[in-house]
VOLO-774244 format. One line per 5 residues: number of its first residue (from 1); their letters; for each residue z, x negated, y of N, C-alpha, C. Coordinates in Angstrom, 3 decimals. Layout:
NUM	a	Z,X,Y,Z,X,Y,Z,X,Y; ...
% end
This chain:
1	mvqpt	25.457,-3.299,-4.853,24.034,-3.426,-5.175,23.685,-2.478,-6.318; 22.558,-1.771,-6.187,22.117,-0.867,-7.230,21.467,-1.657,-8.357; 21.894,-1.423,-9.579,21.324,-2.119,-10.719,20.216,-1.278,-11.348; 19.046,-1.858,-11.639,17.976,-1.079,-12.258,18.347,-0.682,-13.678; 17.984,0.530,-14.060,18.279,0.978,-15.417,17.152,0.640,-16.379
6	tvwpe	15.948,0.553,-15.878,14.795,0.179,-16.690,13.868,-0.670,-15.841; 12.935,-1.338,-16.508,11.940,-2.125,-15.769,11.090,-1.210,-14.896; 10.718,-0.052,-15.441,9.946,0.947,-14.704,10.880,2.135,-14.437; 11.592,2.145,-13.330,12.611,3.175,-13.093,12.011,4.551,-12.788; 12.821,5.572,-12.953,12.415,6.915,-12.561,12.217,6.969,-11.044
11	lpfaa	11.279,7.819,-10.609,11.047,7.991,-9.179,10.678,9.455,-8.903; 11.623,10.363,-9.116,11.329,11.793,-8.903,11.082,12.096,-7.437; 9.926,12.661,-7.141,9.514,12.885,-5.758,10.499,13.778,-5.004; 10.946,14.857,-5.648,11.827,15.801,-4.967,13.131,15.155,-4.539; 13.608,14.179,-5.321,14.914,13.565,-5.042,14.891,12.666,-3.818
16	wrdtq	13.719,12.180,-3.445,13.694,11.250,-2.306,12.613,11.600,-1.274; 12.149,12.840,-1.314,11.109,13.294,-0.387,11.471,13.003,1.075; 12.711,13.342,1.466,13.115,13.158,2.860,13.252,11.677,3.219; 13.811,10.892,2.296,13.899,9.447,2.526,12.516,8.840,2.649; 11.598,9.283,1.795,10.230,8.772,1.847,9.591,9.058,3.199
21	atlql	9.798,10.259,3.709,9.201,10.619,4.996,9.716,9.718,6.114; 11.024,9.437,6.101,11.594,8.545,7.110,11.107,7.118,6.922; 11.139,6.645,5.681,10.743,5.264,5.402,9.280,5.026,5.746; 8.423,6.004,5.504,7.014,5.831,5.862,6.869,5.603,7.362; 7.614,6.341,8.165,7.550,6.162,9.616,8.123,4.815,10.031
26	wtqiv	9.171,4.361,9.366,9.708,3.030,9.661,8.675,1.953,9.342; 7.989,2.088,8.194,6.976,1.081,7.847,5.807,1.125,8.826; 5.530,2.297,9.390,4.454,2.377,10.383,4.826,1.610,11.654; 6.070,1.687,12.059,6.508,0.908,13.221,6.307,-0.582,12.957; 6.757,-1.028,11.789,6.602,-2.439,11.419,5.124,-2.804,11.318
31	gkirl	4.340,-1.951,10.662,2.925,-2.237,10.488,2.160,-2.273,11.798; 2.503,-1.405,12.729,1.813,-1.387,14.007,2.131,-2.631,14.839; 3.295,-3.216,14.619,3.600,-4.487,15.281,2.635,-5.558,14.790; 2.427,-5.607,13.472,1.461,-6.568,12.934,0.052,-6.260,13.435; -0.319,-4.991,13.443,-1.638,-4.572,13.909,-1.901,-5.042,15.334
36	tqtpw	-0.910,-4.881,16.204,-1.073,-5.219,17.616,-1.293,-6.712,17.833; -0.663,-7.550,17.016,-0.658,-8.994,17.257,-1.678,-9.778,16.433; -2.335,-9.146,15.478,-3.148,-9.886,14.510,-4.632,-9.626,14.713; -5.470,-10.684,14.740,-6.917,-10.475,14.864,-7.451,-9.594,13.740; -8.453,-8.794,14.073,-8.998,-7.839,13.107,-9.601,-8.570,11.908
41	lnhsw	-9.243,-8.097,10.738,-9.800,-8.605,9.487,-10.503,-7.455,8.792; -11.598,-7.760,8.083,-12.409,-6.702,7.494,-11.573,-5.667,6.734; -11.976,-4.398,6.928,-11.380,-3.256,6.236,-9.897,-3.059,6.577; -9.495,-3.513,7.751,-8.109,-3.388,8.225,-7.108,-4.131,7.348; -7.531,-5.193,6.690,-6.619,-5.949,5.828,-5.569,-6.706,6.646
46	hvtly	-5.756,-6.780,7.951,-4.795,-7.492,8.797,-3.553,-6.659,9.108; -3.527,-5.387,8.706,-2.409,-4.520,9.089,-1.410,-4.294,7.959; -1.739,-4.714,6.768,-0.975,-4.294,5.596,0.346,-5.042,5.449; 1.199,-4.506,4.576,2.436,-5.154,4.164,2.264,-5.652,2.732; 3.171,-6.535,2.311,3.078,-7.133,0.984,4.416,-7.027,0.262
51	vtsrg	4.344,-6.812,-1.047,5.552,-6.731,-1.858,6.158,-8.126,-2.013; 7.477,-8.213,-1.844,8.191,-9.477,-2.050,9.272,-9.280,-3.105; 10.006,-10.334,-3.386,11.097,-10.270,-4.356,12.329,-9.574,-3.799; 12.232,-9.100,-2.540,13.345,-8.367,-1.940,12.906,-7.053,-1.291; 11.614,-6.908,-1.024,11.179,-5.691,-0.350,9.725,-5.720,0.041
56	lttsp	9.451,-5.473,1.322,8.101,-5.482,1.881,8.085,-6.355,3.124; 7.042,-7.150,3.286,6.958,-8.060,4.426,5.619,-7.935,5.132; 5.626,-8.336,6.410,4.389,-8.402,7.180,3.603,-9.675,6.896; 4.282,-10.722,6.396,3.812,-12.111,6.405,3.868,-12.595,7.857; 3.660,-13.896,8.149,3.778,-14.390,9.523,2.810,-13.708,10.490
61	iphgd	3.330,-13.318,11.641,2.554,-12.664,12.697,2.471,-13.624,13.887; 1.277,-13.895,14.428,1.188,-14.814,15.574,1.737,-14.193,16.850; 2.409,-15.032,17.652,2.881,-14.596,18.975,2.869,-15.831,19.871; 1.735,-16.043,20.575,1.563,-17.277,21.340,1.502,-18.448,20.382; 2.312,-19.496,20.649,2.313,-20.657,19.767,3.401,-20.571,18.698
66	rtfei	4.007,-19.408,18.570,5.021,-19.177,17.538,4.538,-18.096,16.574; 5.268,-17.907,15.490,5.035,-16.784,14.594,6.367,-16.111,14.314; 6.283,-14.874,13.900,7.476,-14.180,13.432,7.092,-13.306,12.245; 8.075,-12.942,11.469,7.857,-12.147,10.265,8.912,-11.052,10.200; 8.499,-9.878,9.714,9.428,-8.763,9.560,9.449,-8.360,8.094
71	eldfl	10.644,-8.277,7.533,10.786,-7.870,6.135,11.763,-6.717,6.015; 11.369,-5.710,5.259,12.276,-4.650,4.850,12.922,-5.109,3.551; 14.172,-5.513,3.632,14.904,-6.070,2.491,15.702,-4.935,1.845; 15.220,-4.471,0.685,15.859,-3.336,0.030,17.011,-3.743,-0.882; 17.250,-5.031,-1.016,18.432,-5.490,-1.740,19.629,-5.548,-0.803
76	aqqlv	19.428,-6.163,0.362,20.490,-6.230,1.363,20.532,-4.980,2.238; 19.515,-4.109,2.123,19.383,-2.911,2.957,19.406,-3.280,4.438; 18.484,-4.209,4.771,18.351,-4.655,6.151,16.888,-4.866,6.491; 16.551,-4.645,7.748,15.279,-5.116,8.270,15.554,-6.466,8.915; 14.814,-7.487,8.492,15.055,-8.855,8.940,13.850,-9.336,9.750
81	isvsd	14.104,-9.770,10.973,13.067,-10.363,11.818,13.366,-11.850,11.932; 12.420,-12.691,11.532,12.598,-14.143,11.567,11.493,-14.768,12.401; 11.868,-15.657,13.320,10.913,-16.309,14.210,10.816,-17.787,13.846; 9.646,-18.377,14.038,9.421,-19.767,13.637,10.247,-20.769,14.434; 10.849,-20.355,15.548,11.733,-21.261,16.276,13.178,-21.184,15.782
86	ggsrr	13.414,-20.407,14.743,14.745,-20.318,14.154,15.518,-19.065,14.491; 15.049,-18.298,15.435,15.746,-17.071,15.802,15.606,-15.993,14.749; 16.558,-15.092,14.665,16.483,-13.984,13.713,17.380,-12.838,14.169; 17.055,-11.656,13.709,17.869,-10.471,13.938,17.834,-9.628,12.663; 18.926,-8.889,12.425,19.016,-8.004,11.272,19.410,-6.613,11.739
91	ialep	18.735,-5.621,11.189,18.994,-4.228,11.518,19.279,-3.492,10.217; 20.383,-2.801,10.146,20.767,-2.111,8.914,19.785,-0.994,8.576; 19.423,-0.914,7.298,18.659,0.224,6.793,19.676,1.256,6.329; 19.813,2.295,7.099,20.820,3.322,6.865,20.336,4.607,7.522; 20.983,5.734,7.241,20.535,6.971,7.878,20.546,6.851,9.397
96	rtvad	19.391,6.994,10.006,19.253,6.968,11.467,17.895,7.558,11.804; 17.765,8.091,12.987,16.505,8.707,13.377,15.415,7.649,13.556; 14.193,8.114,13.472,13.066,7.218,13.731,13.158,6.682,15.154; 13.557,7.517,16.095,13.683,7.079,17.491,14.697,5.952,17.617; 15.830,6.072,16.935,16.848,5.029,16.999,16.370,3.744,16.324
101	fyaav	15.681,3.881,15.193,15.141,2.709,14.498,14.119,2.005,15.376; 13.233,2.767,15.987,12.214,2.200,16.869,12.865,1.434,18.017; 13.880,2.031,18.636,14.561,1.381,19.758,15.242,0.093,19.318; 15.846,0.102,18.125,16.529,-1.090,17.632,15.543,-2.220,17.364; 14.386,-1.892,16.798,13.379,-2.918,16.499,12.808,-3.491,17.791
106	mtala	12.469,-2.633,18.745,11.907,-3.105,20.011,12.917,-3.975,20.774; 14.192,-3.597,20.723,15.231,-4.387,21.387,15.368,-5.755,20.734; 15.351,-5.788,19.395,15.476,-7.056,18.675,14.308,-7.985,18.986; 13.085,-7.451,19.035,11.925,-8.277,19.365,12.051,-8.849,20.776; 12.498,-8.041,21.711,12.672,-8.515,23.088,13.730,-9.605,23.160
111	qlnvp	14.831,-9.440,22.434,15.896,-10.447,22.427,15.413,-11.767,21.834; 14.460,-11.706,20.919,13.916,-12.908,20.283,12.732,-13.483,21.053; 12.409,-12.887,22.196,11.284,-13.324,23.033,9.939,-13.208,22.326; 9.819,-12.179,21.498,8.531,-11.854,20.881,8.270,-10.356,21.077; 8.266,-9.888,22.324,8.063,-8.452,22.561,6.660,-8.015,22.141
116	vpine	6.562,-6.839,21.539,5.267,-6.309,21.109,5.230,-4.808,21.390; 4.595,-4.378,22.472,4.430,-2.938,22.703,3.400,-2.373,21.728; 3.657,-1.213,21.187,2.743,-0.636,20.193,2.358,0.786,20.586; 1.285,1.267,19.975,0.919,2.673,20.072,1.936,3.468,19.266; 2.655,4.352,19.915,3.781,5.025,19.269,3.390,6.185,18.358
121	ypcei	2.144,6.562,18.335,1.768,7.705,17.502,1.470,7.266,16.071; 2.105,7.879,15.081,1.865,7.527,13.681,0.417,7.791,13.265; -0.005,7.112,12.229,-1.347,7.288,11.676,-1.281,8.065,10.359; -2.300,8.864,10.133,-2.503,9.563,8.857,-1.382,10.547,8.513; -0.666,11.030,9.530,0.365,12.041,9.327,0.096,13.184,10.298
126	agamr	-0.295,14.331,9.771,-0.638,15.462,10.621,0.585,15.952,11.395; 0.389,16.232,12.678,1.441,16.790,13.501,2.575,15.848,13.832; 2.381,14.556,13.639,3.455,13.582,13.878,3.723,13.436,15.375; 4.966,13.081,15.695,5.366,12.868,17.092,5.559,11.384,17.370; 5.660,11.036,18.630,5.881,9.652,19.028,7.164,9.122,18.386
131	fsedr	7.146,7.838,18.021,8.320,7.240,17.399,9.564,7.399,18.273; 9.420,7.169,19.557,10.574,7.202,20.462,11.131,8.603,20.663; 10.386,9.614,20.212,10.824,11.000,20.387,11.226,11.655,19.074; 11.044,10.960,17.974,11.279,11.560,16.655,12.758,11.471,16.271; 13.452,12.573,16.503,14.840,12.680,16.063,14.966,13.698,14.931
136	vhsay	13.821,13.989,14.305,13.774,14.911,13.170,13.984,14.164,11.860; 13.267,13.053,11.697,13.340,12.277,10.455,14.471,11.260,10.557; 15.485,11.425,9.730,16.643,10.523,9.789,17.254,10.261,8.421; 16.710,10.885,7.362,17.274,10.717,6.020,16.979,9.322,5.492; 17.954,8.712,4.858,17.725,7.425,4.193,18.740,7.236,3.080
141	dgeca	18.263,7.280,1.849,19.069,7.014,0.665,18.682,5.628,0.169; 19.570,4.654,0.354,19.254,3.270,0.008,18.928,3.086,-1.459; 19.582,3.828,-2.340,19.300,3.704,-3.769,17.877,4.160,-4.076; 17.456,5.261,-3.468,16.088,5.745,-3.692,15.056,4.764,-3.143; 15.324,4.230,-1.952,14.394,3.277,-1.355,14.284,2.026,-2.218
146	qrfwr	15.430,1.583,-2.731,15.388,0.402,-3.592,14.666,0.707,-4.896; 14.838,1.894,-5.420,14.136,2.293,-6.650,12.619,2.272,-6.422; 12.197,2.793,-5.280,10.777,2.764,-4.930,10.259,1.338,-4.890; 11.021,0.440,-4.263,10.602,-0.962,-4.202,10.519,-1.562,-5.605; 11.441,-1.232,-6.484,11.389,-1.772,-7.850,10.139,-1.305,-8.592
151	vlvqv	9.711,-0.089,-8.307,8.436,0.368,-8.865,7.294,-0.481,-8.305; 7.309,-0.709,-6.993,6.253,-1.507,-6.370,6.179,-2.908,-6.957; 7.322,-3.504,-7.283,7.339,-4.843,-7.890,6.529,-4.853,-9.184; 6.731,-3.846,-10.022,6.014,-3.791,-11.294,4.526,-3.499,-11.089; 4.235,-2.558,-10.200,2.842,-2.204,-9.943,2.096,-3.392,-9.341
156	drvfk	2.716,-4.070,-8.398,2.124,-5.243,-7.768,1.772,-6.300,-8.818; 2.680,-6.502,-9.757,2.467,-7.501,-10.816,1.249,-7.152,-11.672; 1.130,-5.900,-12.088,0.008,-5.490,-12.946,-1.294,-5.451,-12.162; -1.241,-4.958,-10.931,-2.448,-4.936,-10.104,-2.990,-6.355,-9.890; -2.102,-7.308,-9.697,-2.550,-8.691,-9.498,-3.194,-9.251,-10.757
161	qfrtg	-2.691,-8.869,-11.911,-3.338,-9.287,-13.156,-4.734,-8.678,-13.252; -4.855,-7.398,-12.948,-6.156,-6.728,-12.969,-7.134,-7.386,-12.000; -6.655,-7.784,-10.854,-7.516,-8.387,-9.832,-8.172,-9.671,-10.323; -7.542,-10.389,-11.264,-8.095,-11.671,-11.730,-9.384,-11.505,-12.528; -9.721,-10.283,-12.947,-10.920,-10.074,-13.759,-12.166,-9.817,-12.941
166	fvgka	-12.202,-10.329,-11.715,-13.323,-10.030,-10.823,-13.586,-11.236,-9.943; -14.845,-11.707,-9.921,-15.194,-12.854,-9.069,-15.942,-12.425,-7.811; -16.271,-11.136,-7.720,-16.870,-10.623,-6.499,-15.805,-10.453,-5.428; -16.194,-9.905,-4.293,-15.237,-9.658,-3.221,-14.207,-8.632,-3.662; -12.929,-8.971,-3.490,-11.839,-8.065,-3.836,-10.732,-8.205,-2.799
171	spvhf	-10.057,-7.117,-2.542,-8.957,-7.155,-1.584,-7.742,-7.805,-2.212; -6.776,-8.238,-1.392,-5.461,-8.559,-1.931,-4.826,-7.276,-2.481; -3.746,-7.415,-3.214,-2.918,-6.256,-3.536,-1.989,-6.073,-2.344; -2.126,-4.973,-1.639,-1.372,-4.818,-0.392,-0.990,-3.369,-0.161; 0.017,-3.203,0.727,0.614,-1.898,0.974,0.129,-1.357,2.314
176	fwgsf	-0.519,-0.194,2.268,-0.999,0.458,3.485,0.057,1.444,3.969; 0.596,1.175,5.150,1.672,2.007,5.682,1.192,3.341,6.224; -0.096,3.464,6.516,-0.616,4.750,6.969,-0.583,5.778,5.859; -1.159,5.422,4.731,-1.200,6.314,3.572,-0.028,6.096,2.626; 0.782,5.066,2.870,2.001,4.781,2.119,1.695,4.537,0.648
181	dlavt	0.729,3.639,0.408,0.358,3.346,-0.971,0.049,1.856,-1.148; 0.217,1.397,-2.380,-0.134,0.035,-2.765,-1.517,0.094,-3.392; -2.433,-0.769,-2.953,-3.821,-0.631,-3.378,-4.473,-1.972,-3.643; -5.534,-1.924,-4.451,-6.403,-3.083,-4.684,-7.831,-2.551,-4.810; -8.780,-3.248,-4.174,-10.145,-2.733,-4.067,-11.166,-3.790,-4.466
186	rfsgr	-12.168,-3.354,-5.217,-13.296,-4.212,-5.595,-14.551,-3.745,-4.871; -15.438,-4.694,-4.566,-16.658,-4.402,-3.818,-17.887,-4.814,-4.623; -18.913,-3.971,-4.584,-20.158,-4.297,-5.284,-20.976,-5.329,-4.525; -20.755,-5.421,-3.203,-21.556,-6.303,-2.363,-22.642,-5.559,-1.603; -22.798,-4.265,-1.896,-23.843,-3.478,-1.227,-23.259,-2.655,-0.088
191	raptf	-24.047,-2.445,0.950,-23.636,-1.594,2.057,-23.482,-0.151,1.571; -22.599,0.600,2.217,-22.377,2.003,1.883,-22.868,2.884,3.022; -23.172,4.137,2.746,-23.535,5.047,3.839,-22.358,5.236,4.790; -22.639,5.583,6.021,-21.589,5.739,7.028,-20.541,6.748,6.569; -19.299,6.324,6.601,-18.197,7.189,6.168,-17.946,8.265,7.220
196	tgkap	-17.817,9.510,6.784,-17.660,10.616,7.724,-16.289,11.293,7.618; -15.430,10.800,6.732,-14.104,11.393,6.595,-13.236,11.128,7.812; -12.196,11.934,7.952,-11.295,11.814,9.093,-9.854,11.786,8.622; -8.993,11.183,9.421,-7.559,11.155,9.157,-6.824,11.237,10.485; -5.699,11.950,10.540,-4.961,12.081,11.796,-4.568,10.720,12.362
201	gldaa	-4.786,10.529,13.651,-4.354,9.312,14.313,-5.215,8.094,14.066; -6.358,8.259,13.424,-7.251,7.129,13.159,-8.596,7.364,13.823; -9.074,6.366,14.543,-10.384,6.428,15.159,-11.454,6.398,14.069; -12.542,7.120,14.281,-13.621,7.169,13.297,-14.169,5.781,13.001; -14.191,4.906,14.016,-14.714,3.555,13.816,-13.874,2.770,12.822
206	vmqea	-12.559,3.023,12.796,-11.678,2.336,11.846,-12.025,2.760,10.430; -12.208,4.053,10.214,-12.541,4.565,8.890,-13.922,4.067,8.439; -14.869,4.039,9.371,-16.220,3.600,9.022,-16.242,2.123,8.640; -15.464,1.309,9.364,-15.405,-0.115,9.019,-14.691,-0.329,7.693; -13.689,0.494,7.411,-12.953,0.368,6.160,-13.848,0.625,4.959
211	yshev	-14.806,1.540,5.120,-15.701,1.900,4.012,-17.147,1.508,4.321; -17.310,0.348,4.922,-18.653,-0.116,5.273,-19.455,-0.546,4.056; -18.755,-0.876,2.971,-19.408,-1.350,1.764,-18.914,-0.565,0.545; -19.733,-0.551,-0.473,-19.459,0.195,-1.701,-18.205,-0.337,-2.391; -17.315,0.569,-2.808,-16.046,0.133,-3.377,-15.669,0.911,-4.634
216	ssagf	-14.821,0.264,-5.411,-14.017,0.915,-6.441,-12.584,0.544,-6.103; -11.772,1.544,-5.795,-10.424,1.267,-5.309,-9.391,1.987,-6.161; -8.288,1.292,-6.438,-7.197,1.876,-7.214,-5.892,1.637,-6.490; -4.918,2.488,-6.752,-3.648,2.314,-6.082,-2.542,3.154,-6.682; -1.404,3.079,-6.022,-0.219,3.838,-6.426,0.404,4.452,-5.188
221	wpggn	0.746,5.723,-5.253,1.546,6.303,-4.185,2.643,7.162,-4.797; 3.767,7.303,-4.071,4.967,7.896,-4.664,5.054,9.407,-4.610; 3.980,10.076,-4.210,3.985,11.524,-4.139,3.598,12.013,-2.767; 3.128,13.246,-2.717,2.603,13.797,-1.478,1.093,13.755,-1.494; 0.484,14.077,-0.370,-0.983,14.055,-0.259,-1.665,14.896,-1.341
226	gidya	-1.055,16.018,-1.668,-1.697,16.921,-2.623,-1.046,16.988,-3.982; -0.208,16.021,-4.327,0.500,16.077,-5.608,1.968,15.711,-5.393; 2.857,16.477,-5.978,4.284,16.265,-5.763,4.909,15.443,-6.887; 4.270,14.343,-7.201,4.816,13.398,-8.167,4.167,12.043,-7.918; 4.859,10.993,-8.300,4.301,9.645,-8.151,3.121,9.477,-9.103
231	afysy	2.085,8.786,-8.656,0.887,8.670,-9.482,0.059,7.449,-9.106; -0.747,7.041,-10.068,-1.793,6.052,-9.839,-3.094,6.803,-9.590; -3.966,6.202,-8.787,-5.242,6.846,-8.483,-6.366,5.823,-8.563; -7.580,6.312,-8.692,-8.766,5.445,-8.653,-9.945,6.276,-8.169; -10.672,5.732,-7.196,-11.820,6.450,-6.665,-12.952,5.466,-6.381
236	ayptp	-14.118,5.995,-6.124,-15.277,5.190,-5.742,-15.857,5.758,-4.456; -16.348,4.860,-3.598,-17.093,5.295,-2.421,-18.335,4.420,-2.281; -19.500,5.083,-2.130,-19.726,6.518,-2.282,-19.518,6.949,-3.734; -19.218,8.223,-3.957,-18.914,8.695,-5.301,-20.197,8.905,-6.094; -20.421,8.136,-7.165,-21.635,8.315,-7.974,-21.630,9.676,-8.673
241	aqfks	-22.790,10.191,-8.945,-22.919,11.530,-9.529,-22.200,11.644,-10.869; -22.234,10.603,-11.684,-21.644,10.659,-13.021,-20.212,10.130,-13.075; -19.639,9.808,-11.932,-18.323,9.168,-11.912,-17.249,10.026,-12.570; -17.127,11.277,-12.173,-16.012,12.093,-12.637,-16.104,12.463,-14.110; -17.302,12.406,-14.681,-17.465,12.768,-16.096,-17.405,11.560,-17.027
246	ypvka	-17.189,10.366,-16.467,-17.137,9.169,-17.295,-15.904,9.239,-18.205; -16.051,8.846,-19.480,-14.929,8.941,-20.426,-13.891,7.835,-20.235; -13.013,8.002,-19.246,-11.981,7.002,-18.991,-10.941,7.043,-20.115; -10.231,5.927,-20.303,-9.275,5.810,-21.402,-7.880,6.319,-21.048; -7.620,6.529,-19.776,-6.332,7.063,-19.339,-6.531,7.785,-18.025
251	gtfne	-5.789,8.872,-17.821,-5.904,9.619,-16.587,-6.932,10.726,-16.674; -6.932,11.590,-15.682,-7.881,12.691,-15.594,-8.413,12.784,-14.170; -9.568,13.403,-14.035,-10.179,13.524,-12.722,-9.614,14.739,-12.001; -9.151,14.549,-10.779,-8.612,15.615,-9.943,-9.707,16.081,-8.999; -10.187,17.294,-9.202,-11.308,17.801,-8.415,-10.960,17.931,-6.938
256	tlgef	-9.721,18.318,-6.655,-9.314,18.512,-5.261,-9.287,17.194,-4.503; -8.712,16.174,-5.131,-8.612,14.866,-4.481,-9.886,14.040,-4.621; -10.704,14.349,-5.631,-11.934,13.606,-5.842,-11.718,12.223,-6.411; -10.672,12.075,-7.241,-10.365,10.778,-7.835,-9.628,10.960,-9.156; -9.620,9.886,-9.928,-8.870,9.906,-11.182,-7.387,9.718,-10.875
261	ilpyd	-6.545,10.440,-11.626,-5.100,10.408,-11.422,-4.400,10.125,-12.757; -3.403,9.261,-12.707,-2.551,8.986,-13.862,-1.109,9.086,-13.396; -0.345,10.090,-13.851,1.045,10.224,-13.395,1.868,8.971,-13.685; 2.704,8.597,-12.738,3.566,7.431,-12.925,4.461,7.592,-14.145; 4.974,8.796,-14.370,5.868,9.005,-15.511,5.165,8.753,-16.833
266	tvrea	3.866,9.021,-16.904,3.113,8.739,-18.134,3.122,7.248,-18.430; 2.979,6.444,-17.388,3.027,4.986,-17.550,4.445,4.540,-17.879; 5.401,5.032,-17.122,6.802,4.623,-17.294,7.309,4.900,-18.703; 6.893,6.012,-19.288,7.380,6.427,-20.595,6.544,5.892,-21.753; 5.471,5.169,-21.463,4.601,4.644,-22.512,5.287,3.511,-23.274
271	adpda	4.867,3.308,-24.523,5.417,2.209,-25.321,5.101,0.867,-24.683; 3.941,0.753,-24.048,3.532,-0.472,-23.357,2.973,-0.082,-21.991; 3.834,0.068,-20.974,3.362,0.515,-19.651,2.276,-0.377,-19.061; 2.421,-1.701,-19.210,1.420,-2.619,-18.654,0.045,-2.336,-19.244; -0.010,-2.181,-20.555,-1.290,-1.976,-21.233,-1.923,-0.660,-20.809
276	lllsf	-1.115,0.392,-20.704,-1.653,1.688,-20.312,-2.193,1.631,-18.887; -1.447,1.014,-17.992,-1.907,0.931,-16.602,-3.171,0.088,-16.492; -3.222,-1.025,-17.189,-4.432,-1.849,-17.161,-5.630,-1.083,-17.732; -5.388,-0.265,-18.749,-6.463,0.548,-19.326,-6.996,1.541,-18.302; -6.084,2.159,-17.550,-6.500,3.081,-16.499,-7.315,2.359,-15.428
281	lqsty	-6.818,1.225,-14.978,-7.507,0.473,-13.930,-8.892,0.033,-14.389; -8.973,-0.500,-15.601,-10.250,-1.009,-16.093,-11.249,0.107,-16.364; -10.803,1.169,-17.020,-11.753,2.216,-17.401,-12.229,3.025,-16.196; -11.386,3.204,-15.184,-11.854,3.908,-13.991,-12.759,3.013,-13.148; -12.498,1.700,-13.169,-13.450,0.777,-12.544,-14.778,0.822,-13.297
286	daaae	-14.717,0.833,-14.641,-15.940,0.960,-15.444,-16.724,2.204,-15.034; -16.009,3.293,-14.808,-16.668,4.536,-14.409,-17.446,4.354,-13.111; -16.832,3.664,-12.151,-17.502,3.433,-10.869,-18.670,2.471,-11.024; -18.417,1.343,-11.696,-19.441,0.298,-11.809,-20.636,0.743,-12.635; -20.396,1.447,-13.729,-21.498,1.915,-14.567,-22.279,3.023,-13.871
291	sakwd	-21.555,3.981,-13.281,-22.228,5.115,-12.644,-23.068,4.681,-11.446; -22.596,3.668,-10.717,-23.320,3.201,-9.527,-24.207,1.998,-9.812; -24.230,1.562,-11.077,-25.095,0.454,-11.492,-24.818,-0.835,-10.699; -23.552,-1.240,-10.703,-23.176,-2.517,-10.111,-23.737,-3.652,-10.961; -23.935,-4.807,-10.360,-24.376,-6.002,-11.086,-23.149,-6.628,-11.756
296	raele	-22.731,-6.048,-12.845,-21.457,-6.405,-13.448,-21.437,-7.840,-13.981; -22.558,-8.324,-14.472,-22.598,-9.684,-15.019,-22.284,-10.726,-13.959; -22.641,-10.435,-12.697,-22.398,-11.373,-11.612,-21.029,-11.189,-10.959; -20.389,-10.061,-11.199,-19.161,-9.730,-10.497,-17.893,-9.882,-11.322; -18.000,-9.838,-12.640,-16.821,-9.761,-13.496,-16.570,-11.051,-14.266
301	cplgs	-15.342,-11.180,-14.744,-14.930,-12.327,-15.538,-13.725,-11.903,-16.377; -13.346,-12.692,-17.368,-12.143,-12.355,-18.135,-10.900,-12.411,-17.249; -9.874,-11.660,-17.630,-8.617,-11.723,-16.907,-8.074,-13.144,-16.915; -7.463,-13.559,-15.815,-6.950,-14.919,-15.708,-5.671,-15.126,-16.498; -5.388,-16.383,-16.798,-4.130,-16.742,-17.460,-3.500,-17.914,-16.682
306	sgtpr	-2.201,-18.023,-16.729,-1.485,-19.014,-15.931,-1.847,-20.429,-16.349; -2.162,-21.271,-15.362,-2.390,-22.692,-15.606,-3.713,-23.043,-16.234; -4.605,-22.053,-16.414,-5.880,-22.318,-17.072,-7.032,-22.048,-16.116; -7.782,-23.086,-15.712,-8.913,-22.858,-14.819,-9.945,-21.932,-15.466; -10.550,-21.095,-14.640,-11.595,-20.199,-15.163,-12.847,-20.995,-15.490
311	kt	-13.460,-20.681,-16.633,-14.708,-21.343,-17.015,-15.850,-20.795,-16.158; -16.743,-21.696,-15.749,-17.871,-21.268,-14.928,-19.156,-21.376,-15.724
% end
């Protein structure tokens, strides 16, 4: 078992770029299984994965009168499929092609009598090939994957604390396998103009429903998509005119990406990483809410504390 060296471990993008590419495709296979079996929930919240004390999970997925759950366990380095009737299968997380991983997962589901055919084309990855044909991506360094999960554990914890300071509509803290990021989103309650952006492998209707309402969204991704380092991000949709010039307390505005960016290493190396990250989350949300004139008095509240009911 790999032992963590720090609470916020190093995550150099170059060292695990190939593992990340393979792991993202593996999570897409798992995520598409959940997508296929789960009724649509606003903003595609029904497709996401969640951070656990061992890895990433789908949470229970309905299949007739039974449920099953899939977890990527980065401590045991196994993919675990558990069915509500007691059945289970384990698949080793080790160097193997995406095609081989896909075949192993589909075989395990069939053996457990919970078969789920999925759309084999990846989402949000330009030029991607069908899972069953992908023998290009096969790198997997278990230590790097576990290090990534340990980062997610810390980010998930802080994001959940930040989420408690809002009584308006807010998303769970959840992992999107298409963009390979952990995110949390706040909503003003107002409708947004029709979203016109595009992403490979995604229908325009999916993107439009995802951004049907005005948002301030923050997240973490481990590198790629325009920057070759792990970073936190925060954006608003639609983007208010004064958003990028707002004096945030941490991070800088990236003109190319159109969002505020805070390098993960800046947080990791800070004297108080939690405080710095919360400052970034709060001040970039302030930038969105102030610039777009959200009804902040009706939407916000003090951060929550354990065991203490919120005053109304």
